[in-house]
Each structure stands twice: as structure tokens, then as C-alpha cells.
N, C-alpha and C positions, 0 to 999 in steps of 0.2 A: 660041395659047398664053395662058394667064391668069397674071397676076402677083398674088400675094397681097400686099395692102397692110397693113402693120402700123402702127397709129396710135400714136405716142408723144406723150404730153402730160406734160411736167413743167417746173417752173420752173427756169430756167437761171442767171439772174444778177440781182443788184439792178438797179433801174431806173437808178441812178446811183451811181458810186463816186468818192469824192474821197480821194486818198491823198497822203502825203508830209509834209514839215515844214509846220507851221501849217495842216494840212488842216482842223482844227476852225474856226479863224478864217475860212478861205476858204469854209466851208460855211454860215456864218450866213445869208447871203441865201437860199440854197436851202432852209434849214430854215424861214425866215420865209415862204417861198412855199408851204410845205406846211401850215402850221398857225398858229394864234393862241394856243392854250391846250394846250401839250403836257404830258403826264405825263413826268417824268424818273425813270426806274426804276433803282434800284441796290440793292446789298445790303451789301457788305463795308465794315466801318469803315475798312479800310486805304485805300479809294478815296474816302472821305467828303470829304476836302479837294479832290480833283480834281472831284468832282461839284458841290461848292460853287462852284468856279471856272466850271464849265460853266453852272450856273444863273445866275450873275452875268452871263455873256456873253449868255445867252438873254434875260434881263430887260433888258439893255442894248439888245437888238434889238427892244424893245417887245413881247415875248411874255410872257404870264402863265404862269408855270411851276408845275405841281402836282407836289410831290415824292411819290414812291411808293417803298416799301421792301419788299423780299422779306425774310421771316423765316427761310426755309429754302432748300434747293436748289429748283430749279424743280418745285414739287409742287402737286398739285391743290388742296389746302387754301388755299395762298397765292393761286393763280390765281383761285379763286372769290371770295375776299375782295377782291382787287385789281380784279377785273372790276366788282364792285359799286361800289367806291370811285371808279374811273375814270368810270363812268356817272354817278354822283352828282355828281362834280366837273365834269361836262360837258367832259371832255378831248377834243381833236380829233386827237390823234396820240400815239404812244408813242415816246419816245426812250429806248432801253435802253443804259446805259453800265456796262460791267463785263466780267466773264469769261463763259465759255460758257453757264453756267446762267442768268445774268441776261439775256443776249442771247436765249436760247431762250424764257425767260419773256416777254420783251418781244414777241417774234414771235408767240407764242401769244395774248397779250392783244390785240394789234393784229388778229390773224386773227379772234378770237372777237367782237371789238367792231366789226369792219369799219372799222378806222382805218388811216391811213398808219403805216408803221413805219420808224424810223431806228435803225440800230445803230452804236454807238460802242465798238469793242473797246478795253478798257484793258489788254489783254495780247495776245500772239500765241500763246496756249496752244491755241486751236482755230480752226476756220474757221466758227464759229457765226454770225459777223456777216454771212456771205455767204448761207448756205443756206436753202432752204424746208423745213426739217426742225427738229423740236425734240424733245429727250429729256425725258421726265417721270420724276421720281424720287419716292420716298416722303419723308415728313418727315425720316426718318433718313438719307436719302441713298442708298437702294437703288434701282437702276434698275427702273422699272416698264414703260415702253413708249416707243416713239417715234411721233411723229405727223408725217405729211407735210402741208405747208401749200400753199395755192393759189399763193402767190407768194413770191419772195424779197423782202427789204426794199426799200422805196422809195428809201432812201438809206443807203449804207454810208460811214462816215467813218473812214478808217484813218490816224490822226494819229501820225506817228512819235514825236513828243515825248511824247504821252500813253502810247503803248505802251512806250516806253523806260523809263518810271518803274516798270514792273512788276518784281517779283523775277525774277532771272535764271532761276530754276528753272521759271518759267512758259514761257520760251522753249524750254528743254530738253524740257518736256512737249509743246509745240507741234511740235517737231521729230519726236518719236516718233510723234505722232498723224498728221503729214503723211507720214512714211515709210510708215505703214501703208497709205496710198493705193495705193502700188505693189504691196506684198505681197498686199493683198486684191484689188485690181482685176485683177492679172495672173492670179490663180488663179480668181477668180469670173467674169471676162469675157474672159480671154486668148484663148479660142477662139470668141468672138462673130464673126459674119459682118457685123454692123452697122458700117458705116464710121465713124460718129460715135463709137460705143463703142470701136472699135479705136484711134481717134485719142486718146480720153480716156485709154485705158490707156497709150499711148505718152507722153502728157503726164505721167502718173504716174511713168514711168520717168525722164524728164528731171528731174522734181521730185526724185526720190530721188537722182539723180546730183549735182544742185546741192547738196543737203543734205549728202551725203557729203563734198563738196569744202569747203563753207563753214561747216558747223555749228560746229566748234570755234573757228574764228577769230571767228565772230559772237558766241559766248558770251564770249570773252575781250575783245572790243573792241566795245562797244555803239555807238561813234561811227563805226564803219567801214562801208564799202559792203557788206561781207559780211553785216553785221547787217541792213541794209536788205533785201538779197536774201532772207535766211533768214526774217526776220519777215514779209515779204510772201508768201513761199512758204507759210508756215504759215497766215497769216490770210486770204490771198486765193486763191492758185493752187490750194490744196487744195480750196477751195470751187468753183472753176471746173471741176475734174475731176468732182466729185460732180454739179454742175449739168449738164454736157455728157453724162456717162455715165449719169446717172439712178441709180436705186437699185442697179443692178447694179455700179456702180463705187464704191459707198460702203463697204459693210461686209461682212466675211465672218467668219472665226473670231477674228481679233484683237479685234474689237469685241465679239463674243459672249463671249469670255473676260473682257473688261472688265466687261460686264454681270453676269456671274457673280460676279466679285470684289467688285462693289459690294454684294452681298448680305451680306457680312461686315463688321460695324462696325470690325474691327481695321484695315482698310485705307482707311477713309473719309478719313483725313488725306492720302492720296495724290491727286495731280491726275489728271484724266481721261486725258491722254496718257501719264502714267507707267504707268497700268494697261494702256493699249493697247499700249505698248512691250513689256511683258512678254507680252501676248497675241500679238504678232508672233512672238516666240520659240516660244511654244507652237504656233502655227499651222504654223510651219516644221517643227517636230518631227512634227506630224501628217502633213504632206505627205511627209516623209522616211519615216516609219514605215508609214503606210497607203497613201500615193500612190506610194510607190517612187521618189520624186524625190530623186536624189542632189545636185542643185543646191541643194536646200533646206538640206542640212547645211552646204554651203559658204556659203550666204547667212547662216546663223545665225552661223557662225564670223567672217564679215566684220562682222556687225552688233554682236556682243557687246562688243568693245573700245570701239566708239563709244558705245554706250548707257552703258557703265560710266564712260567719261570725262565724259559729259554728266550723270552722277549720276542716270540713270533706273534704276529698280529692275530687276535682272536675276535676282533670286532671291526666293523666298517670304519669306525673312528681311528683304530690302530692303523688301518690301511691308508689313511689320509682321505677317506670318503665320508667323514662325519657329516659334512654339509651337502652331500650329494642328493639331488632331487630324484623323484621317481622315474623320470624319463631316462636319466643316465643309468639307473639300476636296471631299467628295462633293456637298455642297450647291451649291458653285460649279459643278461639272460638270452637276449636274441642271438648274440654271437655264440654263446655257449651251446645253444640248442639248434644251431644251423644244421642243415643236412650234412651228413658225413662226420659230424662232431663225435669225439670220443665219448661224450655224454650218453650217446645211444647204445653204448656197450652195457649199460645197466639192464638188468633183466626185467625191467618194467618201463612203461612209457612215461616220459617227462615232458610236460608242455612248458612254454615260457612262463606262464602264470604259476605253475607248480614251482619252478625254480626261483621265481621272484619271492614267492611265499617262504621258501626254504631259506633264501638269503636273508630276508628280513627277520624271520623267527630265529635263525642261528645267531644273528647279531644281538637280538633282544636277550636270548638265553645266555650268550657269552658275557653280555654286560652284567647280568645279575650274578653270574658265577664269579666274574672278575671282582665285583664289589664285595662279595662275601669272602673271597680269598684275601683281599686287601684288609678287610676287617679282622680276619684271623691273624694276619701278619702284624 
């Protein structure tokens, strides 16, 4: 009897993770062991003062810091410019400090320049600090493509004090993004016979349960143990699941809907996880309508009140698309259904018309639930 051997090669985790209170200060010797002349990459003016503090600490550790600034989301134009700048500056490492798009840009630059990569998440909005994956956007913030990288970062520093300074809505966004791990992994890989993938899917279920229990308390009390559990679930555990399960455990329709939504400038003000959260609701609608899954309708009803309480968009109006015409909604669906899209990891076929119907009916359903929740309140 012959056994067919399938070879799986994917990056699973950062070489080293330092987490907790004062994680940044505790990391300085590890950073100094990796580099002498790091580029400190950031973008937002809101985190400028934090980055100034990081720079001072690095300089105090006898490192020569080269400051590098993104002008846009993680886009090719910025990457080309920064790649040349980092080469010219003879940087020997990339330290990316910021949200998901900054972390993605840092990973891509390190990958292209073959330099060590250190990620310092300044919010718990995504697990980008962990993964060997980066999303590339246009200058205007429309999703273009994702790129798999050879390795996860060399060092991930998840400092609770730094993450706690982020606006509360970034945590809500991270919760929605992390919840998607279960809804996407279970439908995309639920029937896998691969033991590691099965275990990653079960981790996603445990992650969802933890978030359902702790999310609202974490949002209300940033100094609580619930906050620590939720922030680490979003920033770290979600990355573990993608690392263990590989591409199959990462994204299905919820992220494909996000990618479609980014094509419309009207919702560029919304965070990644906020668009993914709405995408979960649309995916569950597709599973109910086209997959005949009655549990999907139940899941949607369970999820809606939580997303609403978190302030995550549950209607097109919430996303800034209340006045959007049919042509623009079709454009979302066309992009989400293009060949090679993650949407096609669903175990049934979905046409652009199917997705448009799911989008519109999800919106109508969410509006009626939203009204009844407001009436109860």
C-alpha cells in the first residue's frame, strides 16, 4: 500500500514573541542583538509621539535609528520609494510600529531587502504583527492583492501599554477580524482531513467563544484581565490559527467582501476589521441561502447584537454606503467574485448576482434587527 505524502511549507510563527506590560523595554536587548542601524517605519500622525519614544529608547541602546514614513496605505508606490531609501541609508533591519498596514509594509520591505523584521503593533486591530502575509492596496486605499512571505517576523513585540493607547474602536475592529477566523475556517476547512488544519479550526472556535464571553467587558475596562485576553486573542492567537492552518484557515467570503468594499472610497474611513465584520454577516447569508445551512441564520442572529454593541458596522449605512447606487454595489460584488478570489473557497458556487442579493438582504435584515435592539434599549 502506498501513502501519498503532501508537503506543506508555510511560515507558522515569529521567531520570538515578547508580550505583556513593558514588553518594549524588555525587548531592547533582543533588538540590539538583531541590528545596529534599524529603519523605524510608521505612518499615522496619531502615533508620532509613541514612535518618538521608541526612537529615543533605541538610540539609548546605542542604535542608529533611520526614520521612515509611509505616505499612503501599504501601496506599491510607497514600497518602491522606501526600498530605495532604506538601501541608501544602509539600514540592517526594519522595525514597523503601527497598525496593520504599517506592519504589512514593514514585512514586505524586510522581505524584499532580505533584512530582519521586527513588528510592534500599536493597536489590536489585526494579527498583521504575526503573519507571513501582507496586503497591498492602491494609493487610494483599494485592495489590490495579498502576498505570502517566506517567513513571519523575526521578533514580535506586543506591549500592552502601547496597544492600550489605541482608540477603543481599533479593538472592536480587531474583535470582528478575529471572529472571522472561525466563520471562515469552519466553512473553508471544516471538512479537511489534515489533523493540523482540524486543530487550527478548533482553535478558531475556542477563540470565538473567548471573544463572545470577554469582548464587551474588554471594551469597557481596558485595565482588566478580559482586555488582555481579548487584545492578545486579536493580535496573537488569530495569527497562530492562520500560521498553523495555512492559507486554508485564513480567508473565505468575509475577507473577499472586505476586499470588494475597499473599492468604494465612501467606506475608506472604516477599519479593516469593521469591513470584515460586515463581511461575516454576508458570508453567513450566503451559507444560509445557497448552502442550505440553517445554523448560519442562527449564527447571524447571535452575532448581530454583539457587533452592534461593539460599534462595528452591520448595515450599508453604517459603512458610509447608505446612498450607494446599484452600480457601485455591483462593483463590490464583481471584485469580490473575480477569479482567484477567496470567495471561491466556499463549498458552493457564488455568482455576482448571488452576492449582490446577499449584500442587500443582509443590509435589510441588519436594519430591522438594529431597530428592534434600539427599541429594547
